[in-house]
VEXDREN-2710 file (C-alpha; in Angstrom, 1 decimal):
% VEXDREN-2710
k/r/px/py/pz
1/MET/27.1/-15.0/-13.7
2/SER/24.8/-15.7/-16.6
3/THR/26.9/-18.6/-17.9
4/ASP/27.4/-20.3/-14.5
5/PRO/25.2/-23.3/-14.2
6/GLY/25.6/-23.3/-10.5
7/PHE/24.1/-19.8/-10.2
8/ILE/21.2/-20.8/-12.5
9/ARG/20.4/-23.7/-10.2
10/LEU/20.7/-21.3/-7.2
11/PHE/18.5/-18.8/-8.9
12/LEU/15.7/-21.3/-9.6
13/GLU/15.9/-22.9/-6.2
14/ALA/15.6/-19.4/-4.5
15/TYR/12.6/-18.5/-6.6
16/SER/10.9/-21.8/-5.8
17/GLN/11.4/-20.9/-2.1
18/GLY/9.8/-17.4/-2.6
19/ALA/12.9/-15.3/-2.9
20/PHE/13.8/-12.9/-5.8
21/LEU/17.0/-11.4/-7.1
22/MET/17.9/-7.8/-6.6
23/GLY/21.2/-5.9/-7.1
24/ASP/22.8/-2.7/-5.9
25/GLU/24.3/-0.6/-8.7
26/GLU/26.4/1.4/-6.2
27/ASP/28.6/-1.5/-5.1
28/GLY/27.6/-4.1/-7.8
29/SER/26.4/-6.5/-5.2
30/LEU/23.4/-8.8/-5.6
31/GLY/21.4/-11.1/-3.4
32/PHE/18.1/-12.9/-3.0
33/TYR/15.4/-11.3/-0.9
34/THR/11.9/-12.0/0.4
35/ALA/9.0/-9.8/1.3
36/ASP/6.4/-10.0/4.1
37/PRO/3.7/-9.2/3.3
38/ARG/4.0/-10.2/-0.3
39/SER/2.3/-8.3/-3.2
40/LEU/0.2/-10.1/-5.8
41/ILE/-1.5/-8.9/-9.0
42/PRO/-5.0/-10.3/-9.3
43/ILE/-4.7/-13.3/-11.7
44/ALA/-8.1/-12.2/-13.2
45/GLY/-6.5/-9.0/-14.4
46/ILE/-5.5/-5.5/-13.4
47/HIS/-7.9/-2.7/-12.9
48/VAL/-8.8/-1.0/-16.2
49/SER/-9.6/2.6/-16.4
50/ARG/-11.9/4.0/-19.1
51/SER/-8.9/5.6/-20.8
52/LEU/-6.9/2.3/-20.7
53/ALA/-9.8/0.3/-22.0
54/ARG/-10.3/2.8/-24.8
55/ARG/-6.6/2.6/-25.8
56/LEU/-6.7/-1.2/-25.7
57/ARG/-9.8/-1.3/-27.9
58/LYS/-8.4/1.1/-30.5
59/GLY/-5.7/-1.5/-31.3
60/GLU/-2.9/0.9/-31.8
61/THR/-0.6/-1.1/-29.7
62/ARG/0.8/-4.5/-30.9
63/PHE/1.8/-7.1/-28.3
64/THR/4.5/-9.8/-28.6
65/PHE/5.9/-12.3/-26.1
66/ASP/9.6/-13.0/-25.7
67/HIS/10.4/-11.0/-28.9
68/ASP/12.8/-8.6/-27.1
69/LEU/13.5/-9.7/-23.6
70/ALA/16.7/-7.8/-23.5
71/GLY/15.0/-4.6/-24.7
72/VAL/12.4/-4.9/-22.0
73/ILE/14.9/-5.4/-19.2
74/ALA/17.0/-2.4/-20.6
75/GLY/13.8/-0.3/-20.7
76/CYS/13.0/-1.2/-17.1
77/ARG/16.5/-0.4/-16.0
78/GLU/16.5/3.0/-17.6
79/ARG/13.1/4.0/-16.2
80/ARG/13.7/3.0/-12.6
81/GLU/12.9/5.7/-10.0
82/ASP/13.4/3.6/-6.9
83/GLY/17.1/2.9/-7.2
84/GLN/19.1/0.8/-9.7
85/TRP/18.4/-2.7/-8.5
86/ILE/18.5/-4.1/-12.1
87/LEU/22.2/-4.5/-12.8
88/PRO/23.6/-4.6/-16.4
89/GLU/24.5/-8.3/-16.0
90/PHE/20.8/-9.1/-15.5
91/ILE/20.3/-8.9/-19.2
92/PRO/22.5/-11.9/-20.2
93/LEU/21.3/-13.8/-17.1
94/TYR/17.7/-13.5/-18.1
95/GLN/18.5/-14.2/-21.7
96/ASP/20.0/-17.5/-20.6
97/LEU/16.9/-18.1/-18.4
98/GLY/14.8/-17.2/-21.4
99/ARG/16.5/-19.8/-23.6
100/MET/15.8/-22.3/-20.9
101/GLY/12.1/-21.4/-20.9
102/PHE/12.0/-19.7/-17.5
103/ALA/12.2/-15.9/-18.3
104/HIS/9.5/-14.3/-20.4
105/SER/8.5/-10.8/-21.5
106/CYS/5.5/-9.1/-23.0
107/GLU/6.4/-6.2/-25.4
108/ALA/4.2/-3.3/-26.4
109/TRP/4.9/-1.8/-29.8
110/ARG/3.5/1.3/-31.6
111/GLU/4.6/2.0/-35.2
112/GLY/7.5/-0.4/-34.8
113/ARG/8.8/1.2/-31.6
114/LEU/9.1/-0.7/-28.3
115/VAL/7.1/1.6/-26.0
116/GLY/6.5/-0.5/-23.0
117/GLY/6.9/-4.0/-21.5
118/VAL/7.0/-6.4/-18.6
119/TYR/9.3/-9.3/-17.8
120/GLY/9.5/-12.0/-15.2
121/ILE/10.1/-15.6/-14.3
122/ALA/7.7/-18.5/-14.9
123/LEU/8.0/-21.5/-12.5
124/GLY/5.2/-24.0/-12.4
125/GLY/2.0/-22.0/-12.2
126/CYS/3.5/-18.9/-10.7
127/PHE/4.7/-15.9/-12.7
128/PHE/7.1/-13.8/-10.8
129/GLY/6.7/-10.3/-12.3
130/GLU/10.0/-8.5/-12.0
131/SER/9.6/-5.0/-13.5
132/MET/7.6/-2.9/-16.0
133/PHE/8.4/0.2/-18.0
134/THR/6.5/2.7/-20.1
135/ARG/7.9/5.1/-22.8
136/GLU/4.5/6.2/-24.1
137/THR/1.1/6.7/-22.4
138/ASP/-0.3/3.5/-20.8
139/ALA/2.0/1.2/-22.8
140/GLY/3.4/-0.5/-19.7
141/LYS/-0.1/-1.0/-18.3
142/GLU/-1.3/-2.4/-21.6
143/ALA/1.5/-4.9/-21.6
144/LEU/0.8/-5.9/-18.0
145/PHE/-2.9/-6.3/-18.8
146/VAL/-2.0/-8.6/-21.7
147/LEU/0.6/-10.6/-19.8
148/VAL/-1.7/-11.2/-16.8
149/HIS/-4.5/-12.5/-19.0
150/GLN/-2.0/-14.5/-21.0
151/VAL/-0.6/-16.4/-18.0
152/ARG/-4.1/-16.9/-16.6
153/SER/-5.3/-18.4/-19.9
154/LEU/-2.3/-20.8/-19.9
155/GLY/-3.2/-22.1/-16.4
156/PHE/-1.0/-20.0/-14.1
157/THR/-2.6/-19.3/-10.7
158/ILE/-0.3/-16.6/-9.2
159/PHE/1.1/-13.4/-10.6
160/ASP/3.6/-12.2/-8.0
161/SER/4.7/-8.5/-7.8
162/GLN/7.0/-8.7/-4.8
163/PHE/6.4/-5.3/-3.1
164/ILE/3.3/-3.1/-3.4
165/ASN/3.6/0.5/-4.3
166/PRO/1.0/3.2/-5.1
167/HIS/1.2/2.5/-8.8
168/THR/0.7/-1.3/-8.6
169/GLU/-2.0/-0.8/-5.9
170/SER/-3.9/1.5/-8.3
171/LEU/-3.8/-1.5/-10.8
172/GLY/-5.3/-3.8/-8.2
173/ALA/-2.2/-5.2/-6.5
174/TYR/-2.9/-6.5/-3.0
175/GLU/-0.9/-8.0/-0.1
176/VAL/-0.9/-11.4/1.6
177/PRO/1.2/-12.6/4.5
178/ALA/4.4/-14.4/3.4
179/SER/3.1/-17.6/5.0
180/ALA/0.0/-17.5/2.8
181/PHE/2.0/-16.7/-0.3
182/MET/4.3/-19.7/0.3
183/LYS/1.2/-22.0/0.5
184/LEU/-0.1/-20.6/-2.8
185/LEU/3.4/-20.9/-4.3
186/GLN/3.8/-24.6/-3.3
187/GLN/0.5/-25.4/-4.8
188/ALA/1.4/-23.5/-8.0
189/LEU/4.7/-25.2/-8.4
190/THR/2.8/-28.5/-8.8
191/LEU/1.3/-27.2/-12.0
192/LYS/2.9/-27.4/-15.5
193/PRO/1.4/-24.8/-17.8
194/VAL/2.8/-24.8/-21.3
195/TRP/4.1/-21.4/-22.4
196/ARG/2.8/-20.0/-25.7
197/SER/4.2/-17.1/-27.6
198/GLU/0.9/-16.4/-29.3
199/LEU/-2.0/-14.6/-27.8
200/ALA/-4.0/-17.2/-25.9
201/PHE/-7.2/-15.2/-25.1
202/ASP/-9.7/-12.8/-26.8
203/LEU/-8.3/-9.4/-26.0
204/GLU/-11.4/-7.5/-26.9
205/TYR/-13.6/-9.7/-24.7
206/ALA/-11.1/-9.5/-21.8
207/VAL/-11.2/-5.7/-21.9
208/ARG/-15.0/-5.6/-22.0
209/ARG/-15.2/-8.0/-19.0
210/ALA/-12.6/-6.0/-17.1
211/ARG/-14.6/-2.7/-17.5
212/MET/-17.8/-4.4/-16.5
213/ALA/-16.1/-5.7/-13.3
214/GLN/-14.9/-2.2/-12.6
215/LEU/-18.4/-0.7/-12.9
216/SER/-20.2/-3.4/-11.0
END
């Protein structure tokens, strides 16, 4: 699958039409799906609790981009509680997409350990968030906070999260009709943000503003 140029073209075309890839570990099948309503993460950033802000300010977590995409996908796969939709072959597929500049990850590290992360697909000005994992307290949330601010700073206008759940809703995720999402997506696809693997924003300032927004 990962080395088939035809599948890569199909994948990118599906995402440009608002679909996303999911598999079924029980039978090994995979397909492209849509959601109505569609869940989005606020491009201005996730909700930040006092404890998360404190952890971000302490600076004990180091963040990288695209340093270990395979490790992040593997972490998401091992931590899923809603069924195994991330198939093993997704890792080489997304590595190929990463080499082409479409797949990206944000890794959270503590004392040299990969403790959390997020990965997804960048097309135009839309970032399709695929999955997040946490091995230590708040690490996944920290990575998501950093990734959302990173893509916003680079000029992205949408951070897609496909389906809403209680966890993402607590972070500020909200739903829009599929028709509204498609309008936003078509506008976003006209944009051409340039990806950067270095932090593109002031993390301390972003945390401070996030907390002020929560308290206002």
